[in-house]
N, C-alpha and C positions, 0 to 999 in steps of 0.2 A: 489219586491224591493221597499224600502221606500226612497223617495227623499224629503228632507226638504229644503224649500226656506225661508230664514230668511227675515222678514220684519221689518221696523222701520220707524218712521216718517221722511218725506222728503227724502225718497229714490227716485232714478230715476226709473221710471216705466219700461222702456225697459230692465234695468239691471236684473229685476226679470222675466218679461214676455217673453223676448227673449228666455232665457234658458227653461222657462216653456213650450213654444210652441214646443220645440224640445224634451225635456226629458219626457214630458207627453205622448209622442208617443212610448216610449219604451214598448215593450210587457210586460204585467203583472206589470207595474210600478204604484205606488201610490204616487202622489205628494201632499205634505202637506205644506201649507203656515203657517209659525210659527212666533210669535212675543212674546214680554215679556208678553203681555196680549192678549187674543183672542179678535178679533173685527176689525173694519175698521182702516186702516192706510193710512194717506194722503201722496201722492207723492209730489215731490219737486215743481210741478207746482200748487198744491193746489186744482185743479178742479177735480182730479181723486183720488179715494180711492180704495185700494185693501184690501180684507178681509182676516185676519188671522183666520183660523178656529181652530187653536191650540195655546196654550201657550207653553213657553219653557219647562215647567215641563211635558207636555204631549207627547213630542217627544224627547226622550233622546238618541237614538242610531240609527239614520238614516244611510242607506247605502251610500247615497250621500248627501253632504251638499253644498248648494249654498248660498253665501253671496254677495248680490248686494251692490252697492255703491250709491253715491248721496251726496248732501250737508249735509243731515241729519246725515251722518256717523260721523261727527266731535263730535257730542254730546254724542257718545257712546264709544269713545276711552278709557275712564276710567270707563266704566260701568261694575262692577264686575259680575252682573247677566248675562249679554249678553256675555261677554268675557269668563266666566267660562263655559257657555253652548257651545260655540265654541270649547273650549279646550276638554271638555268631549265628545262632539260629534265626534271630530277628533280622539280621542283615539280608537274608534271602527268603524269609517267610512271606506268604501272602497275607496271613493274619497272625498276630501275636496276642494271646488272650490270657486272662487270669480270672480266678474265682476267689472271693473272700480275701484273706491276707496274702494270697499269691501275688496280688498287686504290689505288696511291699518288696517282694523279690524282683519284680520288674523295676521298681524304683531303685532298689539297691544296685541293679545292673545299669542304672543311669538312663532308663528308657522313658521315664515319666516327667522329666524336668520341664516345667512350664505347661504341662498338660492337665486337663481335667481327668480325674480318675475316681473310682470308687473302690470300696473294700468293705469288710465288716465294719459296722458303725463304731465299734470300739477302737478301730485302728486309724481313724481320720487324723489324729495328731501325728502319728508316725508318717503318714503320707505327706503331711505338710513338711516334716523334717527332711523328707526326701525330695523336696522342691516340687511336689505335685500339688494340684488344686483339688482338694477333696469335694465331692458332691454326693448328695444323698440319693441320686438317681440309682435305679436298680441295675441298669446297664448303661455304660458310657462308651461311646465310640469316638476315638480321636485318630483320624487317619486309619492306619491298619492295626492299631492297638484297641482292643476291646477289653474293658475291665467290668467285672460283675461284683455286686454286693455280696453279702454273706451267704455261704453254703448253698441254699436252695436256688439262689439267683443264677447259679451256673447253668441250670436248665433253660432259663429265659435267655441267657447269653447265647447258648448253643443254638437255640431256635432262631434267634436274630441273625446269627452268623450263617446258618443254613439259608435263610431268606436272602441275605446279601450275596451269597456265593452261588446258590442254586435256584433262587426264586421262591416266591411265597407259596406256590402250589406244593412244592416238595416239602417246604417247612411245615405247612399246615397238615400235610399227609403224615409226616413224622409225629407231629403233635397228637394227631388223632390216634396213630398207631400205638403210642405209649400212653394214651388216654390222660394226657396232662391237662387236667381241668380242675385247678385248685379250688377247694371249698373248705378252708380251714375252720375248725370249730371255734376259734377265738380270733378276734381282730387285734392281735398283739404282736404282729410280725415285724414291727419297726419301732424304734424309740419314740417316734412321734405319735404312735397309736397305743402303745402298751401303757398300763398303769404306772405311775411314777415309782411306786415301791418295787415293781418288777424291774424297771430300768435300773434303779439303784442297786438292786440285788445282783443283776448281771454285771454291773460295773465292778462291784466288790469281788465277784468271782471270776473276773476276766482272766482268761488264759491266752489272750491274743496280743496284748500290748507287750512290746519289748521292754526289758528292764534297762 
């Protein structure tokens, strides 16, 4: 099974690495980091680089596509090369997935019209502009398209995908192997739970919405 994780400048690292830690443990799976050009790609914090070993032209029909998000996504919303790759890969993929604002790239490629989808909560309005139906669910499955909410939700998405593809036994084994047992110190992980002043602060500091 070939799994392609798309990389681009200023992506959020966990959007790609969270799913990687899960999906790379699928038996007989090969994970390929893919970008417009092979080479290192800087994440949104600047101090970390992830290497794309393959260019878009070298990985054309993966079984699973993972599109991460991050503030750098905005620069690619009209990038024909990248969007065409997503469209072509989706034609033959078994699963096409996104994390955080990666769903905006799926929407820009025309894959989410009329479908329920999720993203980072600050990007719901943009999903609507792309003709998708935003939902606050952490993981949304529409046919073979799976979208995940912001950043950390990529781990949940990947575990759900493993369960669908390989069965719950393998998915639970992977979950135990990576000891994914969240016990956050604060109950502020969604706008419905966080204090109002924190939500407003995040809105004011938003780097996710397109201008």
